[in-house]
N, C-alpha and C positions, 0 to 999 in steps of 0.2 A: 376177499379182494376189495379194494377201494377204487371207485371210479371218479374221475374229475374231468369236466369239459373245459377246455381253454377258450376264453373269450378273446377275439381278435383285438390286439392293441392294448390290452389291460392285464394287470395282475388279476388272477381269479382265485378266490379262496372258497373252499367248501368245508362245511362242518360234517363230521362223521361221528355218530354215537358209538360207544364201545359197549359190547355186551358184558354183562357181569361175569367176571372171571378173577380168580385169585392172582394169576400172573398174565400180563398182557404184553406180548411182544409183537412187533410189526416185522414180518419177514419180507413181504414184497408189496408193491403198490402198482396197480394197473390204472392207466390213464387213457381215456379216449382222445386220440389226437387227429388233427387234420392239417396236413402240411402241403404246401405248394412246392417245396424244395426237398431234395434228397438228404436224409440224415440231419434234420433240423435239431439243433441243440436247445435244451431248455433247463432251467434250474428249478428245483423243488425244495420247499421248506416245510417242515412239520412242526406244528406248535401244539402244546397241551392247552387245556382250557381251565379257566378259574371257576370259582364257585357260582358265578353268574352265567357260565356257559360261553364266555368271551375268550378270544385268543390270549394266551399267557406267555409261557416260556418256550423258546426254541428247543427242540429235543435232541439236536445233534450239533456237533462242532464243525464237521467237514461238509463241504458242498455236496449236494446230491444232484448229479447231472444226468439227464435223460437224453435219448436220441430218437426222434420220431421219423419213421419212414415216410416217403412221399405218398400222399393220398390219405384216405381215412383208415385208421388202424387203432388197435389197442396196444399201447406201449407198456411193457412191464419192466419195473425197476426192482432189482433184488437189493434189499437194504438189511438183510440178515446180519451182515458183517458189522453193522453199526450198533447192534444190541439195543435197539430202541424199545425201552420198556415204558409203558403208559400207565400212569396211576390215576389220571383224570377220567371223567365219565365220557369225554369226547375229545377229538383232536381236530385240528384245522390243517388242511393242505393248501399251500400257496404255490402257484405256478408262475414263473417269470419268463 
């Protein structure tokens, strides 16, 4: 699982290193959320990294939308249907 903390008022990006594996698929993403409203919607983007470990290409074409419950929670988004295969050594998650 991957965890990402949202920073109030800003896009927040976090880098996650990928363990060595021949095939790397992302099935689900878990994000720690804190919401003052019921069912707060947020967008998630997943980027590969380049040789320098910087964000490179967006790994998906369709929007990934999450819904955070009121209060402090861990929100899990199933992305298995997107068949996200990672060939880079790390990925970046961006929450909007």
